[in-house]
PAROKE-914396 format. One record per residue (C-alpha): x, y, z. Coordinates in Angstrom, 3 decimals, decimal comma, always signed. Example, Ala and Ser with C-alpha at 12.3 -4.5 7.8 and 13.67 -1.06 7.14 Angstrom:
<babas>
+----------+----------+----------+
:       xx :       yy :       zz :
+----------+----------+----------+
:  +12,300 :   -4,500 :   +7,800 :
:  +13,670 :   -1,060 :   +7,140 :
+----------+----------+----------+
</babas>
This chain:
<babas>
+----------+----------+----------+
:       xx :       yy :       zz :
+----------+----------+----------+
:  +14,766 :   +7,447 :   +9,623 :
:  +12,139 :   +5,873 :  +11,552 :
:  +12,621 :   +2,133 :  +11,343 :
:  +13,851 :   +0,847 :   +8,126 :
:  +12,212 :   +3,551 :   +6,028 :
:  +12,707 :   +7,140 :   +5,651 :
:  +10,415 :   +9,602 :   +7,648 :
:   +7,612 :  +11,234 :   +5,955 :
:   +9,646 :  +14,499 :   +5,799 :
:  +12,628 :  +13,136 :   +4,473 :
:  +10,559 :  +11,282 :   +1,625 :
:   +9,374 :  +14,593 :   +1,007 :
:  +12,667 :  +16,268 :   +0,910 :
:  +13,975 :  +13,448 :   -1,180 :
:  +11,170 :  +13,797 :   -3,561 :
:  +11,307 :  +17,671 :   -3,694 :
:   +7,395 :  +17,512 :   -2,804 :
:   +7,189 :  +20,140 :   -0,284 :
:   +6,186 :  +23,688 :   -1,394 :
:   +8,988 :  +25,539 :   -0,277 :
:   +9,151 :  +28,853 :   +0,879 :
:  +12,572 :  +29,334 :   +1,627 :
:  +15,656 :  +27,304 :   +2,111 :
:  +18,742 :  +28,060 :   +4,017 :
:  +21,916 :  +26,160 :   +4,623 :
:  +20,426 :  +23,840 :   +7,161 :
:  +16,672 :  +24,429 :   +7,628 :
:  +13,782 :  +25,082 :   +5,207 :
:  +10,468 :  +26,785 :   +5,658 :
:   +7,478 :  +24,849 :   +3,949 :
:   +3,781 :  +25,710 :   +3,615 :
:   +1,963 :  +23,102 :   +5,955 :
:   +0,064 :  +20,679 :   +3,976 :
:   -2,490 :  +20,794 :   +6,532 :
:   -2,937 :  +24,094 :   +7,814 :
:   -4,633 :  +25,629 :  +10,899 :
:   -4,795 :  +28,858 :   +9,182 :
:   -3,753 :  +30,347 :   +5,910 :
:   +0,216 :  +30,967 :   +5,841 :
:   +0,775 :  +28,155 :   +8,384 :
:   +4,626 :  +27,151 :   +7,714 :
:   +6,712 :  +24,402 :   +9,025 :
:  +10,708 :  +25,010 :   +9,677 :
:  +12,315 :  +21,967 :   +9,637 :
:  +16,047 :  +20,843 :   +9,623 :
:  +17,276 :  +19,452 :   +6,046 :
:  +18,941 :  +16,695 :   +8,068 :
:  +16,887 :  +13,893 :   +9,764 :
:  +16,735 :  +14,830 :  +13,275 :
:  +13,942 :  +13,490 :  +15,223 :
:  +13,427 :  +16,343 :  +17,542 :
:  +14,906 :  +19,530 :  +18,931 :
:  +17,253 :  +17,617 :  +21,352 :
:  +18,721 :  +15,824 :  +18,274 :
:  +19,585 :  +18,960 :  +16,473 :
:  +22,627 :  +20,624 :  +16,337 :
:  +23,320 :  +24,275 :  +18,039 :
:  +23,633 :  +25,556 :  +14,262 :
:  +20,452 :  +23,990 :  +13,160 :
:  +18,728 :  +25,457 :  +16,114 :
:  +20,088 :  +28,862 :  +15,881 :
:  +19,200 :  +28,724 :  +11,893 :
:  +15,470 :  +27,638 :  +12,869 :
:  +14,938 :  +30,373 :  +15,248 :
:  +16,011 :  +32,824 :  +12,762 :
:  +14,122 :  +31,328 :   +9,908 :
:  +11,018 :  +31,298 :  +12,133 :
:  +11,291 :  +35,035 :  +13,076 :
:  +11,756 :  +35,759 :   +9,584 :
:   +8,680 :  +33,909 :   +8,942 :
:   +6,665 :  +35,449 :  +11,459 :
:   +7,726 :  +38,733 :  +10,241 :
:   +6,817 :  +37,941 :   +6,550 :
:   +3,183 :  +36,658 :   +7,540 :
:   +2,242 :  +39,766 :   +9,417 :
:   +3,532 :  +42,118 :   +6,536 :
:   +2,042 :  +40,172 :   +3,711 :
:   -1,119 :  +39,154 :   +5,263 :
:   -1,561 :  +42,122 :   +7,535 :
:   -4,388 :  +42,887 :   +9,693 :
:   -5,312 :  +38,904 :   +9,173 :
:   -2,437 :  +38,160 :  +11,223 :
:   -3,129 :  +39,587 :  +14,594 :
:   -0,304 :  +37,151 :  +16,442 :
:   +1,474 :  +33,898 :  +15,851 :
:   +1,800 :  +30,535 :  +17,552 :
:   +5,357 :  +28,811 :  +17,324 :
:   +4,732 :  +25,496 :  +18,367 :
:   +7,223 :  +22,530 :  +18,552 :
:   +6,138 :  +19,314 :  +19,829 :
:   +8,934 :  +16,764 :  +20,614 :
:   +8,113 :  +12,964 :  +20,913 :
:   +5,005 :  +11,066 :  +20,538 :
:   +3,750 :  +11,956 :  +24,114 :
:   +3,552 :  +15,634 :  +23,197 :
:   +1,783 :  +15,039 :  +20,027 :
:   +4,529 :  +15,201 :  +17,501 :
:   +3,078 :  +13,453 :  +14,548 :
:   +6,115 :  +13,153 :  +12,231 :
:   +9,236 :  +12,229 :  +14,036 :
:  +11,305 :  +15,020 :  +12,325 :
:  +11,948 :  +17,864 :  +13,997 :
:   +9,718 :  +20,841 :  +12,865 :
:   +8,585 :  +24,214 :  +14,317 :
:   +5,053 :  +25,396 :  +13,265 :
:   +4,691 :  +29,150 :  +12,372 :
:   +0,837 :  +29,511 :  +12,619 :
:   -0,490 :  +32,853 :  +11,616 :
:   -3,534 :  +33,762 :  +14,209 :
:   -6,374 :  +36,210 :  +14,620 :
:   -9,238 :  +36,627 :  +16,995 :
:  -12,195 :  +34,283 :  +16,496 :
:  -10,181 :  +31,999 :  +14,022 :
:  -11,729 :  +28,894 :  +15,694 :
:   -8,503 :  +27,171 :  +16,942 :
:   -7,510 :  +27,088 :  +20,351 :
:   -5,262 :  +25,199 :  +22,791 :
:   -6,951 :  +23,573 :  +25,442 :
:   -5,712 :  +23,079 :  +28,760 :
:   -6,804 :  +21,032 :  +31,828 :
:   -7,048 :  +23,384 :  +34,631 :
:   -8,591 :  +20,978 :  +37,015 :
:   -4,856 :  +19,609 :  +37,267 :
:   -3,257 :  +22,874 :  +38,853 :
:   -1,888 :  +23,523 :  +41,298 :
:   +0,850 :  +21,040 :  +40,376 :
:   +3,091 :  +20,196 :  +43,229 :
:   +6,503 :  +22,079 :  +43,001 :
:   +9,539 :  +20,438 :  +41,383 :
:  +11,592 :  +18,298 :  +43,973 :
:  +14,707 :  +20,802 :  +44,761 :
:  +16,930 :  +17,735 :  +43,706 :
:  +15,560 :  +17,792 :  +40,527 :
:  +15,820 :  +21,389 :  +40,029 :
:  +19,404 :  +21,414 :  +40,974 :
:  +20,147 :  +18,580 :  +38,528 :
:  +18,379 :  +20,615 :  +35,706 :
:  +20,407 :  +23,512 :  +36,517 :
:  +23,453 :  +21,649 :  +36,545 :
:  +22,771 :  +19,874 :  +32,905 :
:  +22,076 :  +23,119 :  +31,460 :
:  +25,298 :  +24,554 :  +32,824 :
:  +26,778 :  +21,353 :  +31,466 :
:  +25,405 :  +22,060 :  +28,162 :
:  +26,638 :  +25,397 :  +27,554 :
+----------+----------+----------+
</babas>
């Protein structure tokens, strides 16, 4: 839910309007409605989870496994047209997440396909992470396991 209305992905799930390629127990893979390249898929949880942090470990595991299977299938079916893939997941508006429902893009790529991620290299080198922040992150990661 976003506010008082279902998110766009929850509405599409409820309406059955996604072009579902495969459905798992906790996630499904669908063809992206605005593909970057032919075969562009989204892997998303069936349950509303706004981002990766809100997903439960079983959903994350199944998402990763379905994305791996999708990557293999795209390479096998589309052959030489798929020289590589991007797996992209944005979490939060500041990270360009367009729909507040967790989803992992599986994007088939080929040299010269016209799509590129742009990076502002003028920002580098970045200052190192403060030692206290690094230690706190490491502690939280240990606590999460």
